[in-house]
Every structure is written in C-alpha cells, then in structure tokens.
C-alpha positions in Angstrom: 100.3 117.6 122.6 101.6 114.1 122.5 100.5 111.5 119.9 97.7 109.1 120.8 99.2 105.6 121.1 97.0 103.0 119.4 97.0 99.2 119.0 95.1 98.0 115.9 93.3 94.7 116.1 91.9 93.2 112.9 92.3 89.8 111.3 92.9 91.3 107.8 96.4 92.5 107.3 95.4 94.6 104.2 92.7 96.4 106.2 95.2 97.2 109.0 97.6 98.6 106.4 94.9 100.7 104.9 93.8 102.1 108.3 97.4 103.0 109.1 97.7 104.9 105.8 94.5 106.9 106.5 95.1 107.9 110.1 96.4 111.4 110.9 99.8 112.4 112.1 98.5 112.6 115.7 98.1 108.8 115.9 101.0 106.5 116.6 100.4 102.8 115.9 102.4 100.9 118.7 101.1 97.4 117.9 99.0 95.2 115.7 97.2 91.9 116.2 95.1 89.5 114.1 93.4 87.3 116.6 92.3 87.2 120.3 95.4 85.6 121.8 97.8 88.0 119.9 95.6 91.0 120.8 95.7 90.3 124.5 99.5 89.8 124.4 100.2 92.9 122.3 97.8 95.2 124.3 99.3 94.1 127.7 102.9 94.8 126.3 102.2 98.1 124.5 99.7 99.6 127.0 98.2 101.9 124.4 95.9 104.8 125.0 93.3 103.4 122.6 92.7 99.9 121.1 90.9 99.8 117.7 89.1 96.5 118.0 87.4 94.5 115.3 84.3 92.7 116.6 84.7 89.4 114.7 88.1 87.9 115.4 89.5 84.3 115.4 89.5 83.0 118.9 86.3 84.5 120.3 85.9 88.0 118.9 86.4 91.4 120.3 84.2 90.6 123.2 86.6 87.9 124.3 89.5 90.4 124.1 87.5 92.7 126.4 86.7 89.9 128.8 90.3 88.8 129.2 91.7 92.3 129.6 88.9 93.6 131.9 90.5 95.4 134.9 94.1 94.6 133.8 94.8 97.6 131.4 94.0 101.3 131.4 93.5 101.4 127.6 90.2 102.5 126.1 88.6 100.4 123.4 86.9 101.7 120.2 85.2 99.0 118.1 85.8 99.3 114.4 83.7 96.7 112.4 81.9 96.1 109.1 79.0 94.9 111.3 76.3 97.3 112.2 74.1 94.7 114.0 72.6 95.8 117.2 73.7 92.7 119.1 77.4 93.3 118.1 77.2 97.0 119.2 75.5 96.3 122.5 77.7 93.3 123.2 81.0 95.2 123.0 79.6 98.1 124.9 78.5 95.8 127.7 82.0 94.4 127.5 83.6 97.8 128.2 84.2 99.5 124.8 83.9 103.3 124.8 82.6 103.5 121.3 81.7 101.7 118.0 82.2 102.9 114.5 81.7 101.1 111.2 84.4 100.6 108.5 82.7 103.1 106.2 84.2 105.9 108.4 86.7 108.2 106.7 90.3 108.6 107.9 89.9 112.1 109.4 86.7 110.9 111.1 88.4 107.9 112.6 91.4 110.0 113.7 88.9 112.3 115.5 87.0 109.4 117.1 90.3 107.9 118.4 91.2 111.3 119.9 87.9 111.7 121.6 87.9 108.1 123.0 91.4 108.7 124.4 90.0 111.8 126.2 87.2 109.7 127.8 84.3 110.4 125.4 82.0 107.8 124.1 81.9 107.8 120.3 79.4 106.0 118.0 78.4 106.1 114.3 75.1 108.1 114.3 72.8 105.2 113.6 74.5 102.9 116.2 74.1 105.3 119.1 70.4 104.6 119.0 70.9 100.9 119.5 72.8 101.6 122.7 70.3 104.1 124.0 67.4 101.8 123.3 69.1 98.8 124.8 69.8 100.5 128.1 66.6 102.4 128.3 64.6 99.2 127.8 66.5 97.1 130.2 66.8 97.0 134.0 70.0 95.0 133.7 73.3 96.6 134.7 75.5 98.0 131.9 77.9 95.0 132.4 76.4 91.5 132.9 79.2 89.2 134.1 77.2 86.1 133.2 76.5 87.2 129.6 80.0 88.5 129.2 81.5 85.1 129.7 79.8 83.7 126.6 81.5 83.8 123.3 79.8 85.5 120.3 78.8 82.1 118.8 77.4 80.9 122.2 75.2 84.0 122.3 73.9 83.4 118.8 73.0 79.8 119.8 71.5 81.0 123.0 69.3 83.5 121.2 68.0 80.9 118.8 67.3 78.3 121.6 65.3 81.0 123.4 63.3 81.6 120.2 62.3 77.9 120.2 64.6 76.7 117.4 65.4 73.0 117.2 69.1 72.0 117.1 68.8 71.1 113.4 67.3 74.5 112.7 70.0 76.3 114.6 72.7 74.3 112.7 71.1 75.4 109.4 70.8 79.0 110.4 74.4 79.3 111.6 75.9 77.0 109.0 77.4 74.6 111.6 76.8 70.9 112.4 74.2 69.7 114.9 77.0 68.3 117.0 78.6 71.7 117.2 75.3 73.2 118.3 75.1 70.6 121.0 78.6 71.5 122.1 77.7 75.2 122.3 74.5 74.5 124.3 76.4 72.3 126.8 79.0 75.0 127.2 76.4 77.7 127.8 74.5 75.6 130.3 77.8 74.9 132.2 78.9 78.5 132.2 75.5 79.8 133.3 74.9 76.9 135.7 71.6 76.0 134.2 70.1 72.5 133.7 68.2 72.5 130.5 67.0 74.5 127.5 63.8 75.6 129.2 65.9 77.3 132.0 68.1 78.7 129.2 65.0 80.3 127.5 63.8 81.8 130.7 67.3 83.2 131.4 67.5 84.8 127.9 64.0 86.2 128.2 64.8 87.8 131.5 67.7 89.7 129.9 65.6 90.6 126.8 67.9 88.7 124.5 65.1 86.9 122.6 
C-alpha cells in the first residue's frame, strides 16, 4: 500500500510542524503553504492525494483556495481548523471539501481521517456532521452555489449582518473593522452578485437562508 501524499496548508509554522510530528508513517507530506497564493501554487505543483486545509488563511481563507482550484486538480480536501462554527463548516463543504475536523483531533484520528478522505469518504468531527446534514436538509439550494462561492469569508460575514438589518457602523463594531472597509465589502458583494442595493442583498441572503 502506497503512502497518502498530503499538502499541509496552515498559516502557523509551529502548528504545521506539530501536525507532521503527529501523523502516522502512512502519510507523506509533499508540500506546505501558509497563505492562499502559496497554497494554490504548491497544490498545483505537488498534486497531492489530500490537502489538509485551514479555514482561516491570509488572502481569503480556505474557501478561496477551493474556489481557485475548482476543477483544476484531482486532490481531495479535508478542512482542519480551530473553528467549529456552522458557517465555516458549511462554507468549505459547499466549496468542495470532503470533510472537516477540528484541531482537537488526535494524531492517529487525523491519520485515519486523511486515509478515509483519500479513498473518497466524507469525514467530519461528530458534532460538525450535524451542521452539514441540517444545512442541506433545510435548503433547496444545490450543494454548490457558484454565486455564494465567489464571495470571500469576510464578504459573507458582512452580507449576513446586512441581511439582519445592521447599520454600517454596527457592522464595523461587530467585525472590528472601519466603516469605510464595510462600505468597500458591500460594494464588492453588490458587484459580484450583480445587485443594486442593500434591500436586494437582504432578499438574496434570505432566499439562501443565510440570515
């Protein structure tokens, strides 16, 4: 049985070193990356069996990596993150990830999860599987939403708050960013979704049950 070839994507070098030390002998690390651009380059070059992908990365996050590589590589993606937020889990699954585990996972469990994803299985930490089942059971939307997938993680956060009726100042305070940055994100979302104003934006979000 050949080793499973893996690219490890996380913006913390010490965490990557720790993961490598914990993985079993059946795993071969063939590349590492610390941000979106580097990840796309390394994954295309290494063509691994599995990509261990952090959700929150400089340059747009794991969702942006999935978006850029969609249809260009045969690798399977397993999200590995400190976050157990439902929106993070559902976001990367919609983007094409085959599973999602949290960083509390043990080395042997992670080794097993990587092997299962390489074989085509979907793997989730127990509590997170419920998020995915609930999301797709409650929604008529297809598993992959091309319009939603083109938004960055931050744009989705702003979109969700706009849809809930937050004012720009309230969004800025909630996300610890400036009002001007909020305005920039809203303009970008409107442009990408080809909408005219925040009212249309709210309706768009409500139709996809993002509120």
